[in-house]
C-alpha positions in Angstrom: -13.5 29.8 -28.1 -11.4 30.4 -31.3 -8.4 28.5 -32.5 -5.9 30.0 -34.8 -4.1 27.8 -37.4 -1.2 26.1 -35.7 1.0 23.3 -37.0 0.6 21.1 -33.9 -3.2 21.2 -33.3 -4.9 17.8 -33.4 -8.6 17.1 -33.1 -10.1 13.7 -32.1 -13.8 13.0 -32.4 -15.3 10.3 -30.1 -17.3 10.0 -26.9 -15.4 12.0 -24.3 -15.2 11.0 -20.6 -13.4 12.6 -17.7 -14.0 13.7 -14.1 -14.1 17.0 -12.2 -14.4 15.2 -8.8 -15.2 12.0 -7.0 -18.7 11.0 -8.2 -19.4 9.4 -4.8 -18.8 12.6 -2.8 -19.0 15.5 -5.2 -21.9 16.7 -7.3 -21.6 17.1 -11.1 -18.4 15.1 -11.1 -18.8 13.2 -14.4 -18.0 15.0 -17.7 -19.5 13.0 -20.6 -19.9 14.1 -24.2 -21.6 11.4 -26.3 -20.4 13.1 -29.5 -17.3 14.9 -28.3 -14.2 16.6 -29.5 -10.7 16.6 -27.8 -8.3 19.3 -29.0 -4.6 18.9 -28.3 -1.8 21.4 -29.0 1.9 20.9 -28.4 1.2 18.0 -26.1 -1.4 19.8 -24.0 -5.2 19.7 -23.8 -6.7 22.8 -25.4 -10.4 21.8 -25.0 -12.7 18.9 -24.5 -16.5 19.1 -25.0 -19.4 18.6 -27.4 -18.5 18.3 -31.0 -21.1 20.8 -32.2 -20.0 23.5 -29.7 -16.4 23.3 -30.6 -16.4 22.5 -34.4 -17.3 26.0 -35.7 -14.3 27.5 -33.9 -11.7 25.2 -35.5 -9.3 26.4 -38.1 -10.5 25.8 -41.6 -9.1 22.6 -43.1 -8.0 21.1 -39.8 -8.2 17.3 -40.1 -10.3 15.6 -37.5 -9.5 12.0 -36.5 -12.8 10.3 -36.4 -13.1 7.7 -33.6 -16.8 7.6 -33.2 -18.0 4.5 -31.5 -15.1 4.6 -29.1 -14.4 6.5 -25.8 -11.6 8.9 -25.2 -10.6 9.5 -21.6 -7.5 10.4 -19.6 -4.8 7.7 -19.4 -4.9 5.4 -16.4 -2.7 6.1 -13.4 -1.2 3.1 -11.6 -0.1 4.3 -8.1 1.9 1.2 -7.1 3.8 -1.3 -9.3 7.2 -3.1 -9.3 9.0 -3.2 -12.7 11.7 -5.7 -11.5 8.9 -8.2 -10.7 7.6 -8.4 -14.3 9.1 -11.8 -14.9 7.7 -13.4 -11.7 4.1 -12.4 -12.1 1.8 -15.4 -11.3 4.4 -17.2 -9.2 2.9 -19.6 -6.6 3.3 -19.0 -2.9 1.3 -19.4 0.3 1.5 -15.8 1.4 3.4 -12.5 1.2 6.6 -13.3 3.1 7.3 -16.7 1.4 6.6 -15.1 -2.0 9.1 -12.4 -1.3 11.8 -14.8 -0.2 11.2 -17.5 -2.9 10.6 -15.3 -5.9 10.9 -11.5 -5.5 14.3 -11.2 -3.9 16.0 -13.7 -6.2 14.5 -11.9 -9.2 15.7 -8.5 -8.1 19.4 -9.6 -7.7 20.0 -9.2 -11.5 19.2 -5.5 -11.6 22.7 -4.4 -10.9 23.2 -4.9 -14.6 22.3 -1.8 -16.6 21.6 -3.6 -19.9 19.4 -6.2 -18.2 17.5 -3.5 -16.3 16.9 -1.6 -19.5 15.5 -4.6 -21.3 13.0 -5.3 -18.5 12.1 -1.7 -18.3 11.4 -1.6 -22.0 9.0 -4.5 -21.8 7.4 -3.2 -18.7 6.7 0.2 -20.2 5.3 -1.3 -23.4 3.0 -3.4 -21.2 1.8 -0.4 -19.3 1.0 1.5 -22.5 -0.7 -1.5 -24.1 -3.0 -1.5 -21.1 -3.7 2.2 -21.2 -1.5 3.2 -18.2 0.3 6.5 -18.9 1.6 7.3 -15.4 2.8 4.9 -12.7 4.5 5.0 -9.4 7.2 2.4 -9.8 9.5 0.5 -7.5 13.0 -0.2 -8.8 15.5 -2.4 -6.8 18.2 -1.5 -4.3 20.6 -1.0 -7.3 21.0 2.5 -8.7 21.5 1.0 -12.1 17.9 -0.2 -12.0 16.7 3.4 -11.5 18.9 4.9 -14.2 17.8 2.3 -16.7 14.1 2.8 -15.9 14.2 6.6 -16.1 16.3 6.5 -19.3 13.8 4.3 -21.1 10.8 6.3 -19.8 12.3 9.6 -20.8 13.0 8.3 -24.3 9.3 7.8 -24.7 8.5 11.2 -22.9 6.3 9.4 -20.3 5.1 10.9 -17.0 6.6 8.4 -14.6 7.6 8.3 -10.9 10.2 5.8 -9.6 12.8 5.3 -6.9 15.5 3.0 -5.5 14.5 0.6 -2.7 16.1 1.2 0.7 16.9 -2.0 2.4 19.5 -2.5 5.1 18.3 -5.6 7.0 16.1 -8.7 6.8 16.9 -9.3 3.1 19.5 -11.3 1.2 23.0 -9.7 1.3 23.0 -9.1 -2.4 20.0 -6.8 -1.9 21.1 -4.8 1.1 22.7 -1.4 1.2 23.9 0.4 4.3 21.7 3.1 6.0 24.0 5.8 4.9 24.9 4.6 1.4 21.3 3.9 0.5 20.2 7.4 1.3 23.2 8.9 -0.4 22.5 6.9 -3.5 18.8 8.0 -3.3 19.7 11.6 -3.0 22.1 11.5 -6.0 19.4 9.7 -8.1 16.8 12.3 -6.9 19.0 15.1 -8.0 19.6 13.5 -11.4 16.0 12.6 -12.2 13.4 14.5 -10.2 11.9 17.1 -12.5 14.1 15.9 -15.4 11.5 16.2 -18.2 8.5 14.3 -17.1 10.3 12.1 -14.6 9.8 12.4 -10.8 11.6 10.7 -8.0 10.1 8.7 -5.1 12.0 8.1 -1.9 11.3 4.4 -1.6 11.5 2.6 1.7 10.8 -1.0 0.7 8.8 -1.6 3.9 9.6 -1.1 7.6 10.9 -4.6 8.2 13.8 -4.2 5.8 15.0 -0.9 7.1 16.7 -0.2 10.4 15.6 2.7 12.6 18.7 4.6 11.3 17.7 4.1 7.7 14.2 5.2 8.4 15.5 8.3 10.2 17.8 9.2 7.2 15.0 8.6 4.8 12.8 11.0 6.8 15.6 13.6 6.8 15.9 13.2 3.0 12.2 13.7 2.6 12.4 16.9 4.7 15.1 18.2 2.4 13.0 17.6 -0.7 9.4 18.3 0.1 8.2 18.0 -3.5 9.7 14.5 -4.0 7.4 11.5 -3.6 7.5 8.9 -0.9 6.4 5.3 -1.5 6.3 2.2 0.7 4.1 -0.6 1.9 2.0 -0.8 5.1 -0.4 -3.2 6.8 -0.6 -5.6 3.8 -0.6 -8.9 5.7 -1.3 -9.9 9.3 2.0 -11.8 9.7 3.8 -8.7 8.4 2.0 -6.5 10.9 3.0 -8.8 13.7 6.6 -8.7 12.5 6.7 -4.9 12.4 5.3 -4.8 15.9 8.3 -7.0 17.1 10.8 -4.8 15.3 9.3 -1.4 16.4 7.6 -2.2 19.7 7.4 1.5 20.8 5.2 2.5 17.8 1.4 2.6 18.2 0.8 0.9 14.9 2.6 -0.1 11.7 1.6 3.2 10.1 2.9 5.0 13.2 6.4 3.7 12.5 6.5 5.8 9.3 4.8 8.8 11.0 7.5 8.9 13.7 10.2 9.3 11.0 8.3 12.1 9.1 7.2 10.0 6.2 3.5 10.8 6.3 2.6 13.8 4.1 1.2 14.8 0.7 2.8 12.9 -2.2 3.4 9.9 0.1 1.9 6.7 -1.3 1.1 3.7 1.1 0.4 0.5 -0.7 -2.3 -1.9 0.6 -3.5 -0.3 3.9 -5.6 -3.3 4.7 -5.0 -3.8 8.4 -5.2 -0.2 9.5 -7.4 1.0 12.3 -9.6 4.2 12.5 -6.8 6.2 14.1 -4.4 5.3 11.2 -7.0 6.3 8.6 -7.7 9.6 10.2 -3.9 10.3 10.4 -3.6 9.6 6.7 -6.5 12.0 6.0 -4.9 14.6 8.1 -1.5 14.4 6.4 -2.7 13.8 2.9 -0.9 10.5 2.5 -2.7 8.3 0.1 -3.7 4.6 0.1 -2.8 2.7 -3.1 -5.4 -0.1 -3.3 -4.1 -3.3 -4.8 -7.0 -5.7 -5.1 -5.5 -8.3 -7.5 -2.4 -8.6 -5.3 -4.3 -8.7 -2.1 -6.5 -11.5 -3.3 -3.7 -13.5 -5.0 -1.5 -13.5 -1.9 -4.5 -13.9 0.5 -3.6 -10.7 2.3 -7.1 -9.4 2.9 -9.6 -6.8 1.5 -9.4 -3.1 1.6 -12.1 -1.5 3.7 -13.7 1.2 1.5 -16.4 2.0 4.0 -13.9 2.9 6.7 -11.6 4.8 4.3 -14.6 6.8 3.1 -15.6 7.6 6.6 -12.2 9.0 7.3 -12.0 10.8 3.9 -8.7 9.1 3.4 -7.1 9.8 -0.1 -7.0 6.6 -2.2 -6.3 5.4 -5.7 -6.1 2.1 -7.5 -2.9 0.1 -8.3 -1.9 -3.1 -10.0 1.0 -4.1 -7.7 2.6 -6.3 -10.4 4.1 -8.8 -9.8 2.1 -9.7 -6.7 -0.7 -8.3 -8.7 -1.8 -10.5 -11.5 -2.5 -8.1 -14.3 -1.1 -4.9 -15.8 -4.7 -4.0 -16.7 -6.3 -1.2 -14.7 -9.6 -2.5 -16.0 -9.0 -5.9 -14.5 -7.9 -4.2 -11.3 -11.3 -2.4 -11.2 -13.0 -5.8 -11.7 -11.2 -7.3 -8.7 -11.6 -4.2 -6.7 -15.3 -4.2 -7.2 -15.5 -7.8 -6.0 -13.4 -7.2 -2.9 -15.5 -4.2 -2.0 -18.6 -6.3 -2.4 -17.3 -8.8 0.1 -17.3 -5.9 2.6 -20.8 -4.8 1.7 -19.7 -1.8 -0.5 -20.9 -1.2 -4.1 -18.3 0.6 -6.3 -20.0 2.3 -9.2 -18.4 2.2 -12.6 -18.0 5.9 -12.5 -16.2 5.8 -9.3 -13.8 3.0 -10.5 -12.9 5.1 -13.5 -12.5 8.2 -11.4 -10.1 6.3 -9.0 -8.0 5.2 -12.0 -7.7 8.7 -13.5 -8.4 11.9 -11.5 -8.3 10.0 -8.2 -4.8 8.8 -9.0 -3.8 12.3 -10.0 -5.1 13.7 -6.7 -3.3 11.0 -4.7 -0.1 12.1 -6.5 -0.9 15.9 -6.0 -0.6 16.2 -9.8 -4.2 17.0 -10.8 -2.9 20.2 -12.5 -1.0 18.0 -15.0 -2.7 14.6 -15.5 -5.9 12.7 -14.9 -8.4 15.0 -16.6 -9.0 17.1 -19.7 -8.9 20.5 -18.1 -7.3 23.2 -20.4 -3.6 23.0 -20.0 -3.3 19.4 -18.7 -0.8 17.1 -20.4 -2.4 15.2 -23.2 -2.0 11.7 -21.8 -5.2 9.9 -23.0 -6.5 6.6 -24.1 -9.1 5.3 -26.6 -11.3 2.6 -25.2 -13.3 0.3 -27.5 -16.6 -1.0 -26.1 -16.7 -3.4 -29.0 -13.3 -4.9 -28.3 -14.6 -8.5 -27.8 -17.9 -10.0 -29.1 -19.3 -10.4 -25.6 -18.3 -6.9 -24.5 -19.9 -5.5 -27.7 -23.1 -7.4 -27.1 -23.3 -6.2 -23.5 -22.4 -2.6 -24.5 -25.2 -2.5 -27.1 -27.8 -3.3 -24.5 -26.6 -0.8 -21.9 -29.3 1.8 -21.2 -27.2 4.3 -19.2 -23.7 5.7 -19.0 -23.2 3.9 -15.6 -24.0 0.6 -17.2 -21.6 1.2 -20.0 -18.8 2.1 -17.7 -19.5 -0.8 -15.3 -19.5 -3.3 -18.2 -16.1 -1.9 -19.3 -14.7 -2.2 -15.8 -15.9 -5.7 -15.2 -15.4 -7.2 -18.7 -12.6 -5.1 -20.2 -8.9 -5.9 -20.4 -6.0 -4.9 -22.6 -8.0 -5.7 -25.7 -10.3 -2.8 -24.9 -7.5 -0.3 -25.2 -7.5 0.7 -28.9 -4.7 3.4 -28.5 -2.6 5.2 -25.9 -1.3 8.7 -26.2 1.4 10.4 -24.2 1.9 14.1 -24.4 -0.2 14.1 -27.5 1.8 11.4 -29.3 0.5 7.9 -30.0 2.6 5.5 -28.1 0.5 2.4 -28.6 -2.0 1.4 -31.3 -3.8 -1.9 -31.2 
């Protein structure tokens, strides 16, 4: 491969890690270059591989940023997070529904103010980048202002983000409710304004089935049918009390998931948070439709909701990815999310390898979003969203990393012991947007 001199070609030397598949199910899935080189041109990946193999083809005099001792990998993808809940992270409650009523809904009432929304969005985006997250599927509030503020701040940083206005027309405080018709009308106008606007994408966002009437669900499904490339995001089967509530509200549906299915909301690019209390028929239906589970271990443990069943999901070959679910989730860090996900899986007798956890936070997330042609790996032509991880970020992590004998041990140590301090730098579209 030969590279002609170009003004916007950057070269980064470090260990290189990315994935070509799920290491649990696909052979030769891990791409690891101990002494590697990443080449970026005009915000896109040009090549990633061994330094010795790529060096001779570089233009003469090209400066190489030397990051040896660190690991360059694709940026993390958080497939479920609430930016309006930033200020209530770590709030005490004895379960999901009391937490919503006592903290979440009161916090969200302020997002009809564009300036307030923009200030929270700025902090939220900085926190994502500080933790190495370069793409997220984000819930706004019922207010269109919250969506405009979020996308405006994301676009200013040229980030690859997905977001949408919550649809809620019952079982919520009056200040957070829209009507079935107006909510979907607002959603369509926002979708037309922001979906495909630069690197921004829109998600049709039903908060969850209890806060939408059958009419709103129907109109949301019709909106989704009109825009097949838009995303869909909602919650399902998070908490047993919630499941029982949905059964009382939609008694004719076979299951909680079936409520959404009946309204045409199961498809590719549909993201279903939690998926704890599903049955095998639900999991098979998700696999058939391509709808993805977004697994939120810190939130599920914090709110006492339950633990995701990795074994059953694998048996069904259900698409899945990791998510922080801030503010029910207790950390913006995808590394800490891996840590808690590993422990939750252990409680169900499943071992998650370090390689699989990093896959789920990168290419696995991209696959869940149907965006693996753009993000989540270092294939030629992918957007250059990447992070630099430092295995020596803390004295204890450095000591453990020094004694690791295999790549798997190194990745596992990072997943279990790492946090925001391990993210040395974050790049979006080839530009450094965070540097520790």
